[in-house]
C-alpha positions in Angstrom: 16.5 -17.4 -10.3 13.2 -16.6 -12.2 9.8 -17.2 -9.9 8.9 -19.9 -12.5 11.6 -22.1 -11.1 10.5 -24.5 -8.7 11.5 -23.6 -5.0 13.1 -26.6 -3.5 14.4 -27.3 -0.4 18.2 -28.6 0.9 16.7 -32.4 0.2 15.7 -31.3 -3.2 12.0 -32.1 -2.8 9.3 -29.2 -3.2 8.4 -27.7 0.3 5.8 -29.0 1.9 2.9 -27.2 3.1 -1.2 -26.8 2.9 -2.8 -26.2 -0.5 -1.5 -22.7 -1.8 -4.6 -21.3 -3.1 -7.5 -21.0 -1.1 -10.8 -18.7 -0.5 -11.4 -17.2 3.1 -14.0 -15.7 5.2 -14.2 -13.3 7.8 -14.3 -15.6 10.2 -11.5 -17.5 9.0 -9.1 -14.6 8.1 -7.2 -14.7 11.4 -6.4 -18.4 10.6 -5.8 -18.3 7.0 -3.9 -15.2 6.6 -2.4 -13.7 9.8 -1.5 -16.9 11.8 -0.9 -18.9 8.8 1.8 -15.5 7.4 4.3 -16.7 10.2 4.6 -19.9 8.4 5.1 -18.6 5.1 4.2 -15.0 2.8 0.4 -15.2 2.5 -0.9 -13.0 -0.4 -4.7 -12.0 0.3 -6.5 -10.9 -3.1 -9.6 -8.8 -2.6 -11.8 -9.5 -5.4 -15.7 -9.6 -6.6 -17.4 -11.6 -9.4 -18.6 -8.3 -11.3 -14.4 -7.0 -11.2 -13.4 -7.4 -15.1 -9.6 -6.9 -13.7 -10.1 -9.6 -10.9 -10.7 -12.2 -13.6 -7.3 -10.9 -15.5 -5.4 -11.0 -12.2 -6.6 -13.9 -9.9 -5.1 -16.5 -12.6 -1.8 -15.0 -13.2 -1.7 -14.9 -9.4 -2.6 -18.7 -8.7 -0.1 -19.6 -11.9 2.9 -17.5 -9.8 1.6 -18.8 -6.5 1.7 -22.5 -7.5 4.9 -22.1 -9.5 6.3 -20.7 -6.1 6.2 -24.6 -5.0 5.0 -23.6 -1.7 7.4 -20.9 -0.8 4.3 -18.5 -0.8 0.1 -19.0 -0.3 -2.6 -17.2 -2.0 -6.0 -16.6 -0.2 -8.5 -14.8 -1.8 -11.6 -13.2 -0.3 -15.0 -12.0 -2.5 -15.6 -8.5 -0.6 -19.3 -8.9 -1.6 -19.7 -11.7 0.8 -17.3 -10.5 3.2 -17.0 -6.5 3.2 -15.6 -6.2 6.3 -11.8 -7.4 6.3 -11.4 -5.0 2.9 -13.4 -2.2 5.3 -11.0 -2.3 8.0 -7.7 -2.5 5.5 -9.1 0.8 4.1 -9.9 -1.1 0.3 -11.5 1.5 -1.9 -11.1 -0.4 -5.6 -10.1 -4.2 -7.0 -8.4 -6.0 -7.8 -6.1 -5.1 -4.1 -3.2 -7.2 -3.3 -1.6 -6.9 0.3 1.0 -9.3 1.2 1.5 -10.6 4.7 4.4 -11.7 6.4 5.2 -12.5 10.0 1.2 -11.6 11.0 1.2 -8.3 9.2 0.9 -6.4 6.1 4.2 -5.9 4.9 3.4 -4.9 1.1 0.9 -4.4 -1.5 -0.8 -3.4 -4.7 -3.8 -2.4 -6.6 -5.2 -3.1 -10.1 -4.3 -6.1 -12.5 -0.7 -6.2 -13.0 1.1 -8.3 -15.9 2.4 -11.6 -15.2 6.3 -10.2 -15.1 5.5 -7.7 -12.4 3.4 -10.5 -10.3 6.6 -12.9 -10.5 8.6 -9.8 -9.8 6.5 -8.7 -6.3 6.4 -12.5 -5.4 10.3 -12.7 -5.9 10.6 -9.8 -3.7 8.4 -11.2 -1.0 10.6 -14.4 -0.6 13.9 -12.8 -0.8 14.6 -13.1 -4.5 15.7 -9.8 -5.5 17.5 -9.0 -8.9 18.6 -6.2 -11.6 16.1 -3.7 -11.9 14.0 -4.8 -9.0 17.1 -4.6 -6.8 18.1 -1.2 -7.9 14.3 -0.3 -7.4 14.8 -1.3 -3.5 17.6 0.6 -3.3 16.3 3.8 -4.5 13.1 3.3 -2.2 15.4 2.8 0.8 17.6 5.6 0.2 14.2 7.8 -0.4 12.8 6.7 3.2 15.9 7.2 4.4 15.9 11.1 3.1 18.8 10.9 0.6 16.7 12.1 -2.2 19.3 13.0 -4.5 20.6 9.5 -4.5 17.1 7.8 -4.9 16.4 10.3 -7.7 19.5 9.3 -9.7 18.7 5.9 -9.6 15.2 6.2 -10.3 16.5 8.4 -13.3 19.0 5.9 -14.8 16.3 3.0 -14.5 14.0 5.4 -16.4 16.6 5.7 -19.3 16.8 2.0 -19.8 13.4 1.2 -19.1 11.2 4.4 -19.8 8.0 2.6 -18.6 8.6 1.1 -15.5 5.9 2.7 -13.4 7.8 1.6 -10.2 10.9 4.1 -11.2 8.6 6.8 -12.3 6.5 7.0 -9.2 9.2 7.2 -7.4 10.6 9.8 -9.1 7.5 11.8 -8.8 8.0 11.2 -5.0 11.4 12.4 -4.6 9.8 15.6 -6.4 7.0 15.6 -3.4 9.6 15.0 -1.1 11.9 18.1 -1.9 8.3 20.5 -2.2 8.6 21.0 -6.1 4.9 19.6 -6.7 4.6 21.1 -10.3 7.8 18.7 -11.2 5.7 15.8 -9.1 2.6 16.4 -11.5 4.7 16.6 -14.7 6.5 13.2 -14.0 3.6 11.6 -13.3 1.8 12.8 -16.3 4.0 10.5 -18.2 2.6 7.9 -17.7 1.2 5.9 -20.3 -2.3 5.9 -20.4 -2.7 2.0 -20.2 -0.4 2.1 -16.9 -2.3 5.7 -15.4 -4.4 3.6 -13.1 -1.4 1.1 -12.0 -0.9 0.8 -8.0 2.8 2.9 -8.1 1.4 5.9 -9.9 -2.1 5.5 -7.9 0.4 5.7 -4.9 2.5 8.6 -5.9 -0.6 10.6 -6.8 -2.0 10.1 -3.1 1.4 11.2 -2.1 1.4 14.1 -4.3 -2.2 15.0 -3.4 -1.8 14.5 0.4 1.3 16.6 0.0 -1.1 19.8 -1.5 -3.8 19.4 1.1 -0.6 19.5 3.8 0.0 22.9 2.4 -3.2 24.6 2.5 -3.2 23.2 6.3 -0.2 25.7 7.1 1.9 26.0 9.8 1.5 22.9 12.9 1.6 25.6 15.9 -1.3 27.6 14.3 -2.9 24.4 13.7 -2.5 23.1 17.2 -3.8 26.3 18.7 -6.9 26.3 16.6 -7.6 22.9 17.1 -6.9 23.3 21.3 -9.8 26.9 21.0 -12.0 24.6 18.9 -11.8 21.2 20.4 -15.0 20.2 19.3 -14.3 21.6 15.6 -14.1 18.8 13.4 -12.5 21.3 10.5 -9.8 22.2 12.9 -9.4 18.4 14.1 -8.8 17.6 10.2 -6.5 20.6 9.7 -4.4 19.8 12.4 -3.8 16.0 11.2 -2.7 17.2 7.9 0.1 19.6 9.5 1.1 16.7 11.9 1.7 14.6 8.9 3.5 17.1 7.3 5.5 17.3 10.2 6.3 13.8 10.7 4.2 13.3 13.7 1.9 10.4 12.0 0.5 9.2 15.4 0.0 12.7 16.3 -2.1 12.7 12.7 -3.9 9.9 13.7 -5.3 10.4 17.2 -6.9 13.6 15.1 -8.3 12.0 12.8 -9.5 9.0 14.9 -11.2 11.6 17.3 -13.7 13.0 14.7 -14.3 9.2 13.7 -15.2 8.7 17.2 -17.3 11.5 17.6 -18.6 12.4 14.4 -17.9 10.0 11.8 -20.3 11.6 9.2 -18.7 15.2 9.4 -18.1 16.3 5.8 -19.2 13.0 4.0 -16.8 10.8 6.1 -14.1 12.7 5.4 -11.9 11.5 8.2 -12.2 8.0 7.3 -11.0 8.3 3.7 -8.2 10.8 4.9 -7.0 8.1 7.3 -7.3 5.5 4.2 -5.0 7.9 2.1 -2.3 8.1 4.7 -2.4 4.3 4.9 -1.9 4.6 1.4 0.7 7.1 1.1 2.5 5.4 4.2 2.6 2.3 2.8 1.6 -1.3 4.3 4.5 -1.8 6.1 4.7 1.4 8.1 4.0 1.1 12.0 1.7 3.8 11.7 -0.3 2.2 9.0 -0.6 -1.1 10.7 -2.0 0.7 14.0 -3.6 3.1 12.5 -6.2 0.4 10.6 -6.4 -1.5 14.0 -7.4 1.4 15.8 -9.8 2.5 12.8 -11.4 -1.0 13.0 -12.0 -0.9 16.6 -14.3 2.0 16.2 -16.1 1.2 13.3 -17.2 -2.8 14.2 -16.7 -2.3 18.2 
C-alpha cells in the first residue's frame, strides 16, 4: 500500500487523533514528542527560518504525514528559538528529522529528501515495507548481525537495478568499513552523485569511515587502557581510549571515557570530546541503546 493511500481503521473510518502537524517548544517537547510517541510514531523536524533546504523539506513532510491519516504525527521545532533539545540530541546540521516511537528515537535522516523517500521512510516507520525497502532492511539486519558477505551481496544487487539508491550505496560502503577495507569504502562513497553526496545515508557512512580511521590510529585497547590509567587527568589519553574501546565494541566504555572529559575539561581541544560523542551517535544510529543513554548522560552534564 502506498503511503499516499489513506490509512483507515477496521471500521472504515480514518484513525482518530490530535492534529497531526504542530509546532513545539523546549517546555512542551516531553508532552508533544516523547509522551505522544507512546500512542503513534512522531517525526520531529528540526528547522530554522534561514535554512533553504528546510523550506523544501517541511511541506513534503506535512503532506506525507497528513496523507497517513493519523498513523504518524509531525512536530516541528525552530532551533533558533529552542536550541536546547537539538543540542542535547547532537543535531549539528539542518534539516534534521528524528522519528520517535514508544518514547525514544528509533530512526532519522538529515537533509532534504525527495517526496518518494519521505513516503518510504514513513511507510517503514508505520510497518509498511515493500520491494527495495524490504531488501534494504534485510541487508542492514544482516550487516548488524555480522553477516557482511550477505549484506554486501544484497546491497550490490540493489545497486545493479538502482545505481543511485543511496541507502544501498552507503550500506555497501559500511560493509567495507566493517571488514577494514577503508580504501574500498572511500571509493564506494565517491560513486555518489554530487547532488546526493550530502544525503543522510552517505553522510552516515562517511562518519563510519572517518571513525574507523580514527580507531585505527588509536591502536591496541590494552595499550590505550594502560596509558589512560597512568595519566587519568590527560584528556588525550582518555580520548584515545574511547576510540580504542569503540573499535573493540565496548560502546559504554567509550561513552564513559569521553563523558569524563566533558565533565572535567569540556573545552579541551575545541570541544573535541563532545564532538566525538556526536559522531558516535551518528554512526551507532538513533535506535541504538548506547546512543540513547549517551545522549541522556551528555544532556545531564551540559544542562544540569
